[in-house]
Structure formats: C-alpha cells, structure tokens
N, C-alpha and C positions, 0 to 999 in steps of 0.2 A: 523439559519444556524450554524453549528459547523465548526470551523476552526482548522486544524491540519497542522503542518509543519513537513515534512520529509527532512532530509539531504540526498542528493543523489550524486553519483559519476558522473553521466552523465544525464543532464537534458532532452535532446532529447530522450534517451533510456527510461528513466522513464516515460515521458509523453506518448510516444508511447505505453508502456506496459499498463498503466492504461486506456488509451482510447481504445486500440484495444481489450484487454482481459477482462476488468472489467467495461466497459460501462461509463467511465467518459467522460465529455465534456471539451475540451480545451477552457479556457476563455481567457488566454493571455500567451505569451511566450517571453522570452528574454534570449535565451541560450547564453553562458553557465551558466548564473547566476540563472535563475529561470523559472518555469512555474506555472501557476495557473489553476487548474482543479477542476471540481465539479461533483458530482453524488448525485442527490436529495438534501438533506440538509447538505451534507458534502462538504466542500471546502478544498482541499488539496493543500498546497503550497509546491512545489518541489524545494528545494534550493540546488544549486550546490556549489562547493568549492569557486567560485568567488563571491558568493552572500554575502550580509552583515551578514546573519545568519551563514555563513561558516567561519567567522573570528575567530581567536583564542580568548579564554577567557583571562582575566588578569593574570591568573596563568599559561598560556601557553597551556592549553588543547585545542585541536581542535575538533569542532563538527564533528561527523562521523556517518554514517548510521549503522543500526543494532540494537541489543538489543532485548528486549521482549515486550515492550509496543507496541501496535499495533492498527490499525484501525480495525473495526469490521463490516463486511458487511453481512447484512441479505440476505438469499437466500431461495427460496421456495423448492428446490430440491437439497440438497447438493451432493448427489451421481452423478447426471447428471452434475453439475457444476464442480466437481472434474474430472470427465471423460473428459469433454470438455477442461479443462485447461491442463490436462495431455497430451491430444492429441496435444496440442499446444506446448508441450515441457517444461511445467512448473513443477518444482520438489517441492514436499511438505516436510516440516520438520517432519511430523508425518502422521499417518493414521487418519481416522475419529474417533473422541472420542465422545461417547454418555454419557450423564448424565441426571439428572432429568429435567434440563431446556432445553435440546435440544442437537444437534450434532454440533461439531466444528472441524475444521482442519486449520492448519497454513502453509503458504508458504511465500516465499520472493519475493520482487520486484528485479529488476536487480542490485540494490545496497546493497541488504541484509536486507532491512526493512521488518519486518513481517506484514502479512495481515491475518486476520482470517475470514473465511467464517463460518457463523452460521445459522443453521436452528432450529428455536424454536420448542420445543416439542408440539405435539397436546394437546390441553387442553380441 
C-alpha cells in the first residue's frame, strides 16, 4: 500500500469529491481534522487545517494545498473518464497530452491539489 497525504481546506468536501468522482472508499473520518480514504493500493490521508499535519513549521510556514506533485491514477479510457468528470463540473488544468508512454491530463480536487489521470500506451 502507498500512503499519500494531501492538505485540504475542507475535509468533508475533499472526501466527498474522491469517493463520489474517483472511486475511493472512506475508511475513517474525523472532520474537520482528517479523513482516511483508499482506492486499490493507494491510501490518501486528507488533512484539514486543524489536523496535526496542518500545524505551522518551526519557521512559521503553514502547510497548504496545491503545487504540482500529484497522485497518478491509471485509467483504461482517458477520453471517457475526462468526459464523465467534465459532465460532473470538474475543470481540468490542461487538455489530454499524449507521449510515448501514454496519455495524461491534470485536474484539481476542491482544495487545489492536482490529480493526474494516466492511460498507458498500448504496447
């Protein structure tokens, strides 16, 4: 199992987003601090501002959502997944990009954390 932590603004909104749109299962929840969700071998810890992970660093910086590091979800049909998510009102950072390894696209969760859908190239 791979464990990833995302800092989120709203734990309930983030947990709903991942379970409704991306097939994650809610393992436990203690809003507004955190939720623990999983999809296959990926365990995603959603940490709100009141969680221990949301506390300021010694230099005063506060953990916040966003950036470009992201979880990478494999899909069988990227075009249909993008269409399904767009119909649900999800906006993407870019269009589908194709490369020698496959096709990818990036979108954000409700707090601005990036998620990549990836369809491997036929080999």
